[in-house]
C-alpha positions as CSV (number, residue, x, y, z in Angstrom):
1,M,66.4,56.3,72.0
2,K,63.7,57.8,69.8
3,Y,64.4,57.9,66.1
4,L,63.5,61.5,65.7
5,A,65.9,62.6,68.4
6,L,68.6,60.5,66.8
7,I,68.0,62.0,63.4
8,G,68.2,65.5,65.0
9,A,71.6,64.6,66.6
10,F,72.9,63.6,63.2
11,A,71.6,66.8,61.6
12,L,73.4,68.9,64.2
13,L,76.6,67.2,63.2
14,G,76.0,67.7,59.5
15,W,75.6,64.0,59.0
16,S,72.7,62.9,56.9
17,C,70.9,59.6,57.6
18,T,70.4,59.1,53.8
19,S,73.4,59.2,51.6
20,P,73.2,61.6,48.6
21,D,75.0,58.9,46.6
22,K,73.0,56.6,44.4
23,P,72.3,53.4,46.2
24,S,74.4,50.5,45.1
25,E,72.4,48.1,43.0
26,D,74.9,45.2,43.5
27,W,75.9,43.0,46.4
28,P,79.6,42.7,45.7
29,T,81.0,41.3,49.0
30,Y,80.1,39.0,51.8
31,G,77.9,41.2,54.1
32,G,77.2,43.6,51.2
33,N,80.2,45.8,51.6
34,Y,83.7,45.8,53.1
35,A,82.2,47.1,56.4
36,G,80.1,43.9,56.5
37,N,77.1,45.7,57.8
38,R,74.5,43.7,55.9
39,Y,72.7,47.0,55.1
40,S,71.3,48.1,51.7
41,K,70.2,51.6,50.8
42,L,67.6,50.1,48.4
43,D,64.1,51.0,49.4
44,Q,61.8,49.9,46.6
45,I,60.6,47.1,48.9
46,N,59.5,48.8,52.1
47,R,57.1,48.7,55.0
48,S,54.2,49.9,52.8
49,N,54.4,47.2,50.2
50,V,56.4,44.3,51.6
51,S,53.1,42.3,52.1
52,K,53.0,42.0,48.3
53,L,56.4,40.2,48.1
54,K,56.3,37.1,46.0
55,V,58.8,34.5,44.6
56,A,60.3,35.9,41.4
57,W,62.4,32.9,40.5
58,S,64.0,29.8,42.0
59,Y,67.1,27.9,41.2
60,K,67.6,24.3,42.2
61,A,71.2,24.0,43.2
62,V,71.2,20.2,43.6
63,Q,70.5,17.9,40.6
64,G,70.9,14.1,41.2
65,E,73.0,14.8,44.3
66,N,72.5,14.1,48.0
67,P,71.3,17.4,49.5
68,F,73.4,19.1,52.2
69,E,72.9,22.4,54.0
70,I,73.6,25.6,52.1
71,Q,74.9,28.5,54.2
72,C,76.1,30.7,51.4
73,Q,75.1,34.4,51.1
74,P,75.5,34.9,47.3
75,L,77.1,37.9,45.5
76,M,75.5,39.9,42.7
77,I,77.8,41.9,40.4
78,N,76.9,43.5,37.1
79,G,73.7,41.5,36.7
80,I,75.2,38.1,37.6
81,L,74.5,36.2,40.8
82,Y,77.2,33.9,42.1
83,G,76.6,31.2,44.7
84,T,77.5,27.7,45.7
85,T,75.6,24.4,45.7
86,P,75.5,22.1,48.8
87,L,78.4,20.1,47.2
88,L,80.5,23.3,46.8
89,K,80.1,23.8,43.1
90,L,80.2,27.4,42.1
91,F,77.5,28.8,39.8
92,A,76.6,32.0,38.0
93,L,73.0,33.0,37.2
94,K,71.2,35.8,35.4
95,A,70.2,37.8,38.4
96,D,66.8,38.8,37.1
97,T,65.6,35.3,36.0
98,G,67.8,32.7,37.8
99,E,68.9,31.2,34.5
100,E,72.2,29.3,34.9
101,L,75.2,30.7,32.9
102,W,77.9,28.4,34.1
103,K,78.9,26.0,36.9
104,F,82.3,24.9,38.2
105,D,83.0,21.7,40.0
106,P,86.2,22.0,42.2
107,F,86.3,18.2,42.8
108,E,86.1,16.9,39.2
109,N,87.8,13.5,39.1
110,Q,88.7,13.8,42.8
111,I,87.4,12.7,46.1
112,P,85.3,15.6,47.3
113,T,85.2,17.1,50.8
114,F,82.1,18.8,52.0
115,H,81.8,21.6,54.5
116,P,79.6,24.7,54.6
117,I,80.9,27.9,53.2
118,R,79.1,31.2,53.9
119,G,80.3,33.5,51.1
120,L,82.6,34.4,48.2
121,M,85.1,37.1,47.3
122,Y,85.2,39.3,44.2
123,W,88.2,41.2,42.9
124,P,86.9,43.9,40.5
125,E,90.2,44.7,38.9
126,G,90.8,41.2,37.8
127,K,87.1,40.3,37.5
128,R,87.7,37.2,39.5
129,I,85.7,35.1,42.0
130,Y,87.6,33.5,44.9
131,Y,86.2,30.8,47.1
132,S,87.2,27.8,49.2
133,A,86.3,24.2,48.6
134,G,88.0,21.5,50.7
135,S,91.5,22.6,51.6
136,R,92.0,24.7,48.5
137,L,91.2,28.4,47.6
138,F,90.2,28.7,43.9
139,A,90.3,31.7,41.6
140,L,87.9,31.8,38.6
141,D,87.2,34.1,35.8
142,A,83.9,35.7,36.8
143,E,82.5,35.9,33.3
144,K,83.6,32.4,32.0
145,G,83.7,30.3,35.2
146,T,87.1,29.0,34.2
147,L,90.2,28.7,36.5
148,V,92.7,31.6,36.4
149,S,95.9,29.7,35.6
150,E,98.3,32.4,36.9
151,F,96.9,32.0,40.4
152,G,98.7,29.4,42.5
153,E,98.8,25.9,40.9
154,K,96.6,26.1,37.8
155,G,94.0,28.2,39.5
156,S,94.1,27.3,43.2
157,I,96.3,27.3,46.3
158,D,96.5,25.0,49.3
159,L,95.0,26.5,52.4
160,H,97.7,24.7,54.4
161,E,100.2,27.3,53.0
162,G,101.6,29.4,55.8
163,V,99.9,27.4,58.6
164,G,103.0,25.2,59.1
165,D,106.0,27.2,58.1
166,G,108.7,24.7,58.9
167,L,109.4,26.3,62.3
168,D,106.4,25.0,64.1
169,R,105.3,21.6,62.8
170,D,104.1,19.8,59.7
171,V,100.3,20.3,59.4
172,N,99.8,19.2,55.8
173,A,98.1,16.0,56.9
174,L,95.7,17.9,59.2
175,P,92.3,19.4,58.2
176,V,92.5,23.0,57.1
177,D,89.7,24.6,55.1
178,A,87.6,27.8,55.3
179,T,83.9,28.3,56.1
180,S,84.0,32.1,55.6
181,P,85.5,34.2,52.9
182,G,88.4,36.6,53.5
183,V,88.8,40.1,52.2
184,I,90.8,41.7,49.4
185,Y,92.7,45.0,49.9
186,K,94.5,46.3,46.8
187,E,96.9,43.4,45.9
188,T,96.5,41.4,49.1
189,L,93.9,38.6,49.8
190,V,93.6,38.0,53.5
191,M,92.3,34.6,54.7
192,G,91.4,32.8,57.9
193,S,90.7,29.1,58.3
194,R,88.7,26.3,59.9
195,V,90.8,23.7,61.7
196,G,90.1,21.0,64.2
197,E,89.3,21.4,67.9
198,G,91.2,18.5,69.4
199,T,94.9,17.8,70.1
200,D,95.4,17.3,66.4
201,A,94.2,20.8,65.5
202,A,96.3,22.7,63.0
203,L,97.5,26.3,63.8
204,G,94.9,29.0,63.1
205,Y,97.3,31.5,61.6
206,V,95.9,34.5,59.5
207,R,97.6,34.9,56.2
208,G,97.9,37.4,53.3
209,F,98.3,36.2,49.8
210,D,99.1,38.0,46.5
211,V,95.7,38.3,44.9
212,R,97.2,37.9,41.4
213,T,99.5,34.9,41.9
214,G,98.5,33.3,45.2
215,K,102.0,33.7,46.6
216,L,102.1,33.9,50.4
217,K,103.0,37.5,51.5
218,W,102.6,37.4,55.3
219,V,101.5,35.3,58.3
220,F,100.2,36.5,61.6
221,H,100.8,33.9,64.3
222,T,97.8,33.6,66.5
223,I,99.9,31.5,68.8
224,P,103.0,33.7,69.0
225,H,106.5,32.5,68.3
226,P,109.5,33.3,70.6
227,G,110.2,37.1,70.6
228,E,106.7,38.0,69.4
229,Y,104.1,40.0,71.3
230,G,102.0,37.6,73.4
231,Y,104.5,34.8,73.5
232,D,104.6,35.0,77.3
233,T,100.9,34.3,77.6
234,W,101.5,30.6,76.7
235,P,103.9,27.9,77.8
236,K,107.2,28.2,75.9
237,D,106.6,25.4,73.4
238,A,102.9,26.2,72.7
239,W,103.6,27.3,69.2
240,K,104.9,23.8,68.5
241,K,102.1,21.8,70.3
242,S,98.9,23.8,70.6
243,G,96.5,24.6,67.8
244,A,93.4,26.5,66.6
245,A,92.9,30.2,67.8
246,N,91.7,30.6,64.2
247,N,89.6,33.1,62.4
248,W,86.7,30.9,61.0
249,G,83.9,33.5,61.4
250,G,85.1,35.9,58.7
251,M,86.5,39.4,58.6
252,V,85.8,43.0,57.4
253,L,88.0,45.7,55.9
254,D,88.4,49.4,56.5
255,E,89.7,50.5,53.0
256,K,90.6,54.0,54.2
257,R,92.8,52.7,57.0
258,G,94.0,49.6,55.1
259,V,93.0,47.6,58.3
260,V,91.4,44.2,58.5
261,Y,89.3,43.5,61.6
262,L,88.5,39.9,62.6
263,G,87.8,37.6,65.5
264,T,89.5,34.4,66.6
265,G,88.4,31.2,68.2
266,S,89.3,29.2,71.2
267,P,92.6,27.3,71.4
268,S,92.7,23.5,71.3
269,S,91.6,21.5,73.1
270,D,88.1,22.6,74.0
271,F,87.1,22.5,77.6
272,Y,90.5,21.5,79.0
273,G,93.6,23.7,78.9
274,G,96.0,22.1,81.3
275,A,98.8,22.1,78.7
276,R,98.3,25.8,77.8
277,E,98.7,27.8,81.0
278,G,98.2,31.6,80.6
279,T,95.7,34.0,79.0
280,N,96.6,32.5,75.5
281,L,96.8,35.4,73.2
282,F,95.6,35.7,70.4
283,S,92.8,33.2,71.0
284,D,89.3,34.7,71.6
285,C,90.5,38.1,70.3
286,I,89.1,40.9,68.2
287,L,92.2,41.8,66.1
288,A,93.1,44.8,64.0
289,L,95.8,43.9,61.4
290,D,97.5,45.9,58.7
291,A,96.1,44.4,55.5
292,E,99.3,44.7,53.5
293,T,101.8,43.5,56.1
294,G,99.8,41.5,58.7
295,K,101.3,43.7,61.5
296,R,99.2,43.8,64.7
297,I,97.7,47.2,65.3
298,W,95.7,46.3,68.4
299,H,94.0,43.4,70.0
300,F,91.1,43.0,72.5
301,Q,90.7,39.6,74.2
302,T,87.1,38.7,75.1
303,I,87.9,35.4,77.0
304,H,91.1,34.6,78.9
305,H,92.3,31.0,78.7
306,D,89.1,29.8,77.1
307,L,87.6,26.6,78.7
308,W,84.1,26.9,77.2
309,D,84.7,27.0,73.4
310,R,83.5,30.6,73.2
311,D,84.9,31.3,69.8
312,I,84.1,34.7,68.2
313,P,81.6,33.2,65.7
314,C,81.0,35.9,63.2
315,P,82.6,38.8,61.4
316,P,82.7,42.2,63.2
317,T,80.8,45.1,61.7
318,L,82.1,48.6,61.0
319,T,80.0,51.6,61.5
320,T,80.0,55.2,62.9
321,V,78.2,56.3,66.0
322,V,77.6,59.5,68.0
323,H,79.1,58.9,71.4
324,Q,79.1,61.7,74.0
325,G,78.3,64.2,71.3
326,K,81.1,63.1,68.9
327,K,81.2,60.9,65.8
328,V,83.3,57.8,66.5
329,E,84.2,55.2,63.9
330,V,83.8,51.8,65.6
331,V,84.2,48.1,65.2
332,V,81.3,46.1,66.7
333,Q,81.5,42.4,67.6
334,A,78.8,40.1,68.9
335,T,79.8,37.0,70.7
336,K,78.6,33.4,71.5
337,D,77.9,34.3,75.1
338,G,75.6,37.1,74.0
339,L,77.8,40.1,74.5
340,V,78.2,43.1,72.1
341,Y,81.5,45.0,72.2
342,V,81.7,48.5,70.6
343,L,85.4,49.4,70.2
344,N,87.2,52.5,68.8
345,R,88.4,51.5,65.4
346,D,91.8,53.1,65.9
347,T,92.6,52.0,69.5
348,G,90.5,49.0,70.3
349,E,89.2,50.8,73.4
350,S,85.6,50.2,74.4
351,L,83.1,53.0,74.2
352,F,81.2,51.6,77.2
353,P,82.5,50.5,80.6
354,I,83.9,47.0,81.1
355,E,84.8,45.4,84.4
356,E,87.4,42.7,85.0
357,R,85.9,40.6,87.8
358,P,87.1,37.5,89.7
359,V,85.7,34.2,88.5
360,P,85.6,30.6,89.9
361,T,88.9,28.8,89.6
362,E,88.1,25.4,91.1
363,A,88.9,23.0,88.2
364,L,90.0,19.6,87.1
365,P,93.5,18.4,88.0
366,G,96.2,20.1,86.0
367,E,94.0,23.0,84.9
368,K,94.8,26.6,85.8
369,P,91.9,28.8,84.9
370,W,92.5,32.5,84.6
371,P,91.2,34.2,87.8
372,T,89.4,37.2,86.1
373,Q,87.2,37.7,83.0
374,K,85.5,40.7,81.3
375,Y,82.0,41.9,82.1
376,P,80.8,44.6,79.7
377,L,78.2,46.9,81.4
378,K,76.8,48.2,78.1
379,P,75.1,47.1,75.9
380,A,73.3,44.6,78.2
381,P,73.8,41.0,77.1
382,L,71.6,39.6,74.3
383,T,70.9,36.5,76.4
384,R,70.9,35.2,79.9
385,Q,74.4,34.7,81.3
386,F,73.9,31.9,83.8
387,L,71.2,29.4,84.8
388,T,69.2,29.7,88.0
389,E,66.3,27.6,89.4
390,A,63.9,30.4,88.3
391,D,64.9,29.8,84.7
392,I,63.8,26.1,84.7
393,T,61.0,25.3,82.3
394,T,57.4,25.3,83.5
395,R,56.0,24.1,80.2
396,T,54.6,21.0,82.0
397,P,54.9,19.7,85.5
398,E,56.7,16.6,84.2
399,A,59.2,18.7,82.2
400,H,59.9,20.9,85.2
401,A,60.6,17.9,87.5
402,F,62.9,16.3,84.9
403,V,64.9,19.4,84.4
404,L,65.0,20.3,88.1
405,K,66.6,16.9,88.9
406,R,69.5,17.4,86.5
407,F,69.9,21.0,87.7
408,Q,70.3,19.8,91.3
409,Q,72.9,17.3,90.2
410,T,75.2,19.6,88.5
411,R,77.0,23.0,88.8
412,S,75.6,26.3,87.5
413,G,75.4,30.0,88.6
414,N,78.4,31.5,86.8
415,K,79.2,31.3,83.1
416,F,82.9,31.0,83.9
417,I,82.6,27.8,86.2
418,P,85.4,25.5,84.8
419,P,84.2,22.2,83.3
420,S,84.0,19.3,85.7
421,K,83.2,15.6,86.0
422,E,80.0,16.6,87.8
423,G,78.9,18.6,84.8
424,T,78.2,22.3,84.3
425,L,75.1,23.9,82.8
426,V,76.1,26.9,80.8
427,F,74.9,29.4,78.2
428,G,77.1,30.6,75.4
429,L,78.4,27.5,73.6
430,G,76.0,27.7,70.6
431,G,75.0,31.4,70.7
432,G,74.1,34.3,71.8
433,A,75.2,35.4,68.4
434,E,76.2,32.8,65.8
435,W,78.0,32.8,62.4
436,G,75.2,34.7,60.6
437,G,76.5,38.0,62.0
438,S,75.0,41.4,62.7
439,A,73.2,44.0,60.5
440,V,73.7,47.7,61.2
441,D,71.8,50.5,59.5
442,E,73.0,54.1,58.9
443,Q,71.6,55.3,62.2
444,G,73.9,53.0,64.1
445,I,71.2,50.6,65.1
446,L,72.4,47.0,65.4
447,Y,70.1,44.1,64.6
448,Q,71.1,40.7,66.0
449,N,69.5,37.3,66.3
450,A,70.5,35.4,69.5
451,N,70.0,31.9,70.8
452,E,69.0,31.2,74.4
453,M,70.2,27.6,74.8
454,V,71.8,25.9,77.9
455,W,74.4,23.3,77.3
456,D,75.3,20.4,79.6
457,V,79.1,20.1,79.7
458,Q,80.4,17.1,81.5
459,M,84.0,15.9,81.5
460,E,85.4,12.4,81.9
461,E,88.9,11.1,82.4
462,F,90.4,9.8,79.2
463,K,92.2,6.5,79.8
464,R,93.9,5.7,76.5
465,Q,94.7,2.1,75.7
466,K,98.4,1.6,76.2
467,S,98.8,-1.6,74.3
468,Q,99.5,-1.8,70.6
469,P,97.9,-2.1,68.2
470,L,95.1,0.4,69.2
471,S,91.5,-0.8,69.1
472,G,88.8,0.8,66.9
473,E,87.1,2.0,70.1
474,T,90.3,3.8,71.3
475,L,90.7,5.4,67.8
476,Y,87.0,6.5,67.9
477,L,87.7,8.1,71.3
478,D,90.8,9.8,70.0
479,H,89.2,11.3,66.8
480,C,85.4,11.4,67.3
481,S,84.4,11.5,70.9
482,I,85.1,15.3,71.2
483,C,81.9,15.9,69.2
484,H,79.9,12.7,69.4
485,G,80.8,11.8,73.0
486,S,82.4,8.7,74.4
487,E,79.0,6.8,74.4
488,R,78.3,7.8,70.7
489,K,75.1,9.6,71.7
490,G,75.9,12.9,69.9
491,N,73.5,15.7,70.5
492,G,70.8,14.9,68.0
493,V,71.5,18.0,66.0
494,E,74.9,18.9,64.5
495,Y,76.4,15.7,66.0
496,P,74.2,12.7,65.3
497,D,73.7,9.7,67.4
498,L,76.0,6.9,66.1
499,R,74.9,4.0,68.3
500,N,72.7,2.5,65.6
501,I,74.5,3.9,62.5
502,K,74.6,0.4,60.9
503,A,70.8,0.6,60.4
504,K,71.3,3.7,58.2
505,Y,74.6,3.3,56.4
506,S,76.8,0.6,54.9
507,P,80.5,0.3,55.7
508,Q,81.3,1.9,52.3
509,Q,79.0,4.9,53.1
510,V,80.5,5.4,56.5
511,M,84.0,5.3,55.0
512,Q,82.9,7.8,52.4
513,I,81.6,10.2,55.1
514,L,84.9,10.0,56.9
515,Q,86.7,10.7,53.6
516,T,84.6,13.7,52.5
517,G,83.3,15.2,55.7
518,R,79.8,16.5,56.2
519,G,78.4,19.7,57.7
520,R,80.5,20.6,60.8
521,M,82.4,17.4,60.5
522,P,85.7,17.9,58.6
523,S,87.1,15.4,56.2
524,F,89.3,12.7,57.8
525,Q,91.4,12.2,54.7
526,H,94.4,13.2,56.9
527,V,93.9,10.1,59.0
528,P,95.5,6.9,57.7
529,E,93.1,4.6,55.9
530,K,93.8,1.8,58.3
531,T,92.7,4.1,61.2
532,R,89.5,5.1,59.3
533,L,88.7,1.4,58.7
534,A,89.2,0.5,62.3
535,I,86.8,3.3,63.3
536,V,84.2,2.1,60.8
537,N,84.5,-1.4,62.0
538,F,84.0,-0.3,65.6
539,L,81.0,1.9,64.8
540,L,79.3,-0.9,62.8
541,G,80.2,-3.7,65.2
542,I,82.3,-5.5,62.6
543,N,84.8,-7.8,64.4
544,K,87.4,-8.7,61.9
545,P,91.1,-7.8,61.4
546,I,92.1,-5.0,59.1
547,P,93.6,-6.3,55.9
548,P,97.3,-5.5,55.7
549,D,98.5,-2.8,53.2
550,P,101.4,-4.2,51.1
551,H,102.7,-0.6,50.8
552,D,102.7,0.0,54.5
553,S,105.6,-1.4,56.5
554,K,103.6,-0.8,59.8
555,P,100.1,-2.2,59.1
556,A,99.0,-2.1,62.7
557,V,97.4,1.2,64.1
558,T,99.6,2.4,66.9
559,T,100.0,5.4,69.1
560,A,102.3,6.9,66.5
561,D,99.4,7.3,64.2
562,T,97.4,9.7,66.3
563,P,98.3,12.2,69.1
564,P,96.7,11.5,72.5
565,P,93.8,13.7,73.6
566,P,94.0,15.6,76.9
567,P,93.6,13.8,80.1
568,Y,90.0,15.0,80.4
569,V,87.6,15.2,77.5
570,N,84.0,16.4,77.1
571,T,81.4,13.6,77.0
572,G,79.8,15.2,74.0
573,W,78.1,18.4,72.8
574,K,74.7,18.2,74.6
575,R,72.0,20.7,74.6
576,F,70.1,20.8,77.9
577,L,66.6,19.8,76.8
578,D,63.4,18.6,78.6
579,P,62.1,15.1,78.1
580,D,60.1,16.2,75.0
581,G,63.1,17.7,73.3
582,Y,62.3,21.4,74.0
583,P,64.8,23.7,75.6
584,A,65.0,23.1,79.4
585,I,64.5,26.8,80.3
586,T,61.6,29.2,80.2
587,P,61.2,31.1,76.9
588,P,62.4,33.0,74.9
589,W,64.5,30.4,73.2
590,G,65.6,32.7,70.4
591,T,65.2,36.5,69.9
592,L,65.8,39.3,67.4
593,N,67.2,42.4,69.0
594,A,67.6,46.1,68.0
595,I,70.4,48.0,69.9
596,D,71.1,51.6,69.6
597,L,74.9,51.6,69.4
598,N,75.0,55.4,70.0
599,T,73.7,54.9,73.5
600,G,74.1,51.2,74.2
601,E,70.4,50.9,74.9
602,Y,67.9,48.4,73.5
603,L,65.1,49.7,71.2
604,W,63.3,46.3,71.2
605,K,63.6,42.6,71.7
606,V,61.2,40.1,70.2
607,P,60.9,36.3,69.9
608,L,62.3,34.9,66.6
609,G,60.7,31.7,65.4
610,E,58.1,29.4,66.9
611,F,57.1,25.8,67.5
612,P,53.7,25.7,65.8
613,E,52.6,22.7,67.9
614,L,53.2,24.8,71.1
615,T,51.5,27.9,69.7
616,K,48.4,25.8,68.9
617,K,48.3,24.8,72.5
618,G,48.1,28.4,73.6
619,L,51.7,29.1,74.5
620,P,53.0,32.5,73.5
621,V,55.6,32.5,70.7
622,T,58.7,31.0,72.2
623,G,61.4,31.7,69.6
624,T,63.8,29.0,68.4
625,E,67.5,28.6,67.8
626,S,68.5,30.4,64.6
627,Y,71.4,29.9,62.2
628,G,71.9,32.6,59.6
629,G,71.8,36.3,60.0
630,P,69.7,39.4,59.3
631,L,69.6,41.9,56.4
632,V,68.5,45.5,57.0
633,T,67.4,47.9,54.3
634,A,66.6,51.6,53.8
635,G,63.0,50.4,53.2
636,G,62.7,50.1,57.0
637,L,62.8,46.3,57.1
638,V,64.9,43.6,58.7
639,F,64.8,40.3,56.8
640,I,65.8,37.0,58.4
641,A,65.1,33.3,58.0
642,A,67.4,31.1,60.1
643,T,64.7,29.5,62.3
644,K,63.7,25.9,62.9
645,D,60.1,26.6,61.8
646,E,61.4,27.2,58.2
647,R,59.9,30.6,57.7
648,F,61.3,33.7,56.1
649,R,60.2,37.0,57.9
650,A,60.4,40.7,57.5
651,F,60.3,42.9,60.6
652,D,59.6,46.6,60.9
653,K,63.0,47.8,62.0
654,K,61.5,50.5,64.2
655,T,59.1,48.3,66.2
656,G,60.2,44.7,65.8
657,K,56.7,43.8,64.5
658,V,56.5,41.0,61.8
659,V,55.1,42.6,58.7
660,W,55.6,39.7,56.2
661,E,56.4,36.0,56.4
662,Y,56.7,33.2,53.9
663,Q,56.7,29.4,54.6
664,L,59.8,28.1,52.9
665,P,60.1,24.7,51.2
666,A,62.9,23.8,53.6
667,G,65.0,25.6,56.3
668,G,66.7,28.8,55.2
669,F,69.8,28.5,57.4
670,A,71.7,31.3,55.6
671,T,71.8,35.1,55.5
672,P,69.7,36.9,52.9
673,M,71.0,39.6,50.5
674,T,69.4,42.1,48.2
675,Y,70.1,43.9,44.9
676,Q,68.4,45.8,42.1
677,M,68.4,44.9,38.4
678,K,66.5,46.5,35.6
679,G,64.7,48.7,38.1
680,K,63.5,45.9,40.3
681,Q,64.7,45.1,43.8
682,Y,65.2,41.4,44.7
683,I,65.7,39.6,48.1
684,V,67.6,36.3,47.7
685,L,68.0,33.5,50.2
686,A,69.6,30.1,50.1
687,V,67.2,27.4,51.2
688,G,69.3,24.4,52.0
689,G,67.3,22.7,54.7
690,V,68.5,19.4,56.3
691,K,70.0,21.1,59.4
692,N,68.6,19.8,62.7
693,G,66.8,16.9,61.0
694,H,64.8,19.1,58.7
695,K,63.7,18.1,55.2
696,P,66.2,18.7,52.4
697,G,66.1,21.8,50.2
698,G,68.8,22.8,47.8
699,Y,67.2,25.9,46.4
700,Y,67.9,29.6,46.0
701,L,64.8,31.7,46.1
702,A,64.5,35.3,44.8
703,F,61.6,37.5,46.0
704,S,60.3,40.7,44.4
705,L,57.2,42.8,44.3
């Protein structure tokens, strides 16, 4: 586990820890390179001088616009930095000064849709930038910022393409967009998607497009069709009725092999799978696909028959380790439930032992949980795996008593307890690892931030109104309760409380939010306007009939307008908090971890983030939830923002000690990147703010010595 011993092992194998090649001065892909390791060989900024780091320039990405979160990790190519605004406008800046060169608005003269995107794609041969906004993928001239007319329809393609291929069902009216970029291999652009999580979720197929023309080249069915591998792991008609199992976290590319590696999410609906008996391949899988054909090379399923929304939330990472005295090229995947899988890149076999153990199967009527699940023995989990009474907060006697009462009323003790009406307290719904991903240096050391948060999952029977027309309340339950809960309480973070929404928004503003989407909430443009209006009236307590549409022969909202949800639904995404709003468990509540992938052992684990008001009272640093990932450099540093305290930090990668921090003007819920221009190294971070009730930001900040 010592660095000197590790370096010696590399030397014996003839493998140098520092490449003889000149370090790349650019940051040309999401994650820095096709391996997605968020590692840079630049070392001008290092442990000895990082304390002198200052803001070199700033760029205000919002001008006269309502601020939204920014999650984008920008690109830097040939002296130009590319990023997106909170409203998904694409911009180009001079990378040494932040001076704007051009800006592109994908929604000019159209109704916009807003959702976070985490990165961009660059095709060097065509000098093009590709990125998603709404349900379209755009191709732009990287120098001019103009659409490339030969790509798709005047410069863009519809991300619904290939999702409904005529054999399954029409999904063109359902939300399909992309939060994370794909990858480009030769002439093929590979894309995943973000889709819904309820019964109206579109299919989460992975697709390959012609990078020049946008023409669809191949489709990989994550819910297999008849005759395809994995078809027998679902009911026979699942490919016609089920949805999701999508790659929303991103992907990486092995150029030498021509293989794309990616993770998929849970199948719809979350928390109840009575209509999808079986293990449900290829949901919750690490997949290796041929980049040019889409052919499956191997798969590794992390969760069978997912009932806990344990999507694979981030791209895998490619690296090389020394395992049992031999160099092995591996794909590394961190998960929501705090696990780290280290798999052989050619076979998908784990380098470390994994046990398949029996798990609880007592479940809601109609549900058939899978009887076993995977338990990796190495590396040890990033986070606690289940809640015990010993984990209950002791911050104050009142907080302890409050939490203990709920603990005694519900079920806990195994992270695979099926959801129930009584409620289940579980880790692993919002991290472990989250969408920011992992960083891995040249020594095979993985750096991963992880969330320690318990969630209160409680199910209720859904009794849909049978009479027609449907009421606004029933339509709300159909479309919105999966996130905001049947009582409209939300969770106070990603899903706001809607009970008093009329005090904050007008009917027109609520309708606009339904049309455009916001944050994790997708656009509801696919829902008929009369349905949206009925939901708005219900939320605002407006008791008046919906005016008839002269162009609609069926003005009443009926069961034909919306598919029914499952017989049991979650009452809302609820963090398990104490009465003062802090996590209901003992700290740490968020950590930064360093794991030696060669041995599977931890080098260090430290709290990440703090609540200043608790620190002032004498509590040790607790850590907080974090959203956004780390960057590691040859200068011996790990940079990460991502925390609720709105600070940007640099850690010594050998010890985990904080060696620099900066108080940001707003939350930096994004992953930093680095590059060098005109002999100077820069660290750049998007500072969007507004997440979790924080103040708005809308900046990009560049730091240098």
